N, C-alpha and C positions, 0 to 999 in steps of 0.2 A: 702311435699314428697321429700325425699332426692334424689331418682332416678328421673332425669328430662330429658325430650327429647325436650326441646325448641330448635328450629332451626334444628331439625332432621326430616328426611323424611323416612317413612316406607311403604313397600308393604307387605300386608298380603294376601296370597292366600287362597281360600276357606273360605272367611271371611263373607259370608252371613248368616251363621248359627253357632251354637255350639261353639266349641273351637276358630275357626277363628274370629268369631264375638267378643268373649270375649277378645282375644288378641288385636284386633283393637281398641275396646273401651278403654281398659286400656292404650294402647300407646297414644291414643288421649287425654285421661284424664291427662296424664303426659306431654302434650305439643307437641307431634309429629304430623306432617301432615301425613295423612294416605291415601294410595291407598287401597280401599276395593275391592279386586278382588274376583269375584265369577261368575262361568259359569252359575249358576242357574239350574243345572241339578238335577236329582233325586239321591238317594243314590247309585244306580248302574251305574250312569253316562249315562243312555240311553236317558233321556229326553232332548228335544231341549233346547238350552241355552237361558237364559233371565237374565238380570242384575237387576231384581226387588229386589231380596234379598239383593244385595249389595247396591242398592239405599236406601233401608229401613234402613240399618245400617248407611249409610252416614247421613241420616236425623236425626237419633238418636244422632250421634256425633255432628252435627251442633246445635241441640237443646240444647246440653250441653256446647256450646261455642267453640267446636273444629273445626278443618278444615280437610275435607276429600273429596275424589272423588271416584266414583264408576267405576269399570272396569269389563267388561264381558268376558275377554279373557280366553279361555281354556288353562291350563298350558301345554297342549300337542301340542299347535299350536305355532311353533317357531316364525313365522312372527308376530302373534298377541301379543305374550309376548314381543318381541323386540319393537313393537310399544308402548306397555304399558310403557316400560322402557324409551323409547325416549320421550313420552309425559310427563312422570313424571319429567325427567331432564329438559325438556323445561319449564315446569310449575314452578318447585320449585328449579331447579339448581343443585340438588344432590339426591343421594339415600344412606341412611345410614343403613337401616335395611331391611332385607328380611326374612319373616317367611314362610317357605314352609309347608303349612298346608293342602292344597287341597288333597282330596282323595275320592275314591269310594270303594264299596264292591261288590263282586260277589262270595259269599261263597259257595263252594261245595267241596266234597272230591276230592282228586287227581284223583281217578278213574272216577269221573263224570264231573269234570271241563273240559270245552273245551279249546283248545289252544287260541281261540279268547278271552274268558273271562280271561284267565291267562294273556295274553298280555295286555288286557285293564287295568287291575289293576296295573300291573307293569308300564304301560305307564303313568298313572296319578301320582302314588306315587313316583316312582323312576325317570323315565324320566322327569316328570314334575318338580321335584326338580333340576334335571340337567339343564334343559332348562332355568328355572328361575334364577338359580345361575349363569349360564354362561352369561345370559343377563345383570346381574348387576355387574359381576366380574370386568370388565375393569374400570367401573365407580368408584367402591370402591378402586381399586388399585391406580387409578390416584389421588383420593382425600386423599389417605393414611388413610382411615377409612372405616370400614364396620363391620356389625354384621349380620351373617346368622344363622338361626335356622332351623335345619332339624326336621322332626317328625318321630320317630320310634314308637314302641309299644312293650308290653310284648310278643305279638305274633311274632314280628320280632326278638326279643332277644332270645326267648325260644321256639318258635313254638306254634301252636294251631291247633287242629283238624278242618279240613274243611277250612283252610285258607292258603293253600300252596302258592297261588299267592300273597296274602297280606303279609305273613311272608317273602317271598323272597324279595319283594319290600322294605319292612320296614328295613330289615337288610342291604339291598343295600344302603339305605340312610345313615346308620352308616359308611359304607365303604367310601362313598363319603365325609362325614365329616372328616374322618381320613386323607384323602389325602389333602383336601382343607385347613385344619387347619395348615398343614405344609407349603403349598404354600403361604398362606396369612399372615403368622406370621410376616414377616419383614415389611409388609405394614399396620400393625395394623388392619387387617381383621380377625376377630375372628369367628370361626365356631363351633357351638355346636349342641346338639341334645336333644330333649325332648321326653320322653316316657310317654304319658299322660294316666291317668285313669279318665275319666269324662263321665257323662251322656250327650248323644247327640243323634241326629237321627241315627247316625251310630252305636251306642252302646246300644240303648234302648232295643233291643231284646236279648242282651247278658248279661245284668246285672240282678242280682237277685232282687226280690222285696225288697224295703226298702233301697237298696244301693244308688239309684239315688239321694236321698235327700242329702246324704253326699258328693257325687261326683260332685260338681258344677264346671263348666268350669273355673270360675274365680280363683279357687284354683290352677289350672294348669297354668293359665296366670301369676300368681305371679312368678313362676319359669322362664317362658318364658321371661317376662319383665326383670328379673335379667340378663338373658343370652344376652339380647340386650343392656345392660347398658355399660357405659364407663369403668367400672371396671370388666367387665365380664371375666371369664376364657376363655380358648379355648380348643377345643378337648374333651369336657366333655359330658357325658350323664347323665341327671337328670330324674329319674322316679318320677312322681308327681301325687298325687291323694288324695282327701278327706282331704287335709290339711297336708299330710305327704310327705316327700321328701327324696330321697336317691340317692347317687352317684353310678353309675354302671361302673365297670371297667373289663378289661380282666385280667385273671390270668393264669399262666402256672406252672405246677408242675416242680420240679427240674429235669432236663433232666438226663436220665440214659444212660450211654455209654455201648453198647453191643459189640463193635468191628467192624472191617472192613469186617468180613465174616459173619455178622448177617443174619440168616435165619428167615423165618416166624415162625418157631417153637421156635426160641430163643425169639422172641417178645412175643409169646403166653406164654412161661414159665415165662417171666419177667413182664407180664402185671400188676400184683399186685403192683410191685415196680414202674413201669412206671406211674401208675394211682394214686399213693400216693400223696395226696394234702396237706399233713401236713406241707411241707416246700414251698408251692406255693408262687409265687411272682407276684406282679402287673407288667404287661408289657404294655408299652405305645407306643412303636415304633418297627420298623423292626430290628433296631440294637440291642435292648435289647433281642428280641426273638432269633436272631442269636447267641448272646453271650451266652444265656442259653444252646444252643447246642454245639457251638464251644469250650466253656470253658471246656467241659468234655473230649475233645480229649487228648490223652496222649502226653506229651511234648517230642519233639524230643531231643535226647541226642547229 
């Protein structure tokens, strides 16, 4: 295997089942020492925690000759996450990889979802990614090496009926990546995002019959492991599922200058031109977005 993680240490959250388990197994197979983190809760996050799923994955890794430990911390518990990180550094001396995979679902339409259920989903997916990333950040900066993978979804990128809480959290993870990839660049800390399509206990009720056999978690892990590698890019979103992979980027239409006295009616009248995507360009940072607008201003004589 050309991508090798000998001497590297990884933390994978939500790794007791599904995608997280697959990520952990593949990293371990390629030589990484792996912290298998899993709270042990149900899909909606309400069940009391148990680290038995994580322990089962650890046993699988060890049976194949790998090295791993289980950790039951909830990614929403700042103190428990920090202790996980401290224990990992004490045990193995470093942390090279963090995969923010943990998540829960509480699907309801926006009319019916409670603020409690909305906050709970955001807390695990988005705040959990923040808490875990913050806990490993200084270690990665000090060792001048790190790979962090966020997890978004098509629901986060494009929205999905009945998943306003999940969609908001998942797009938030992309925003977090976009900032951290800039701050980590000079320290060789690369931050990317995976948008997976895979059969798991979280998606089994969402997938059409027959699709599950094609959407194996291992096919998503192939992209995740690449994003954890020495030669990984940074600031990228990869959509992966069923053996197909695509790069996701932001584009902006060519800005249209309407003048310093523009009214809402002017915008309405020009909407067809404003929304014309025929000359759209990929935008990768704030500066490029500002340039698209400011370059249309009339030059002062």
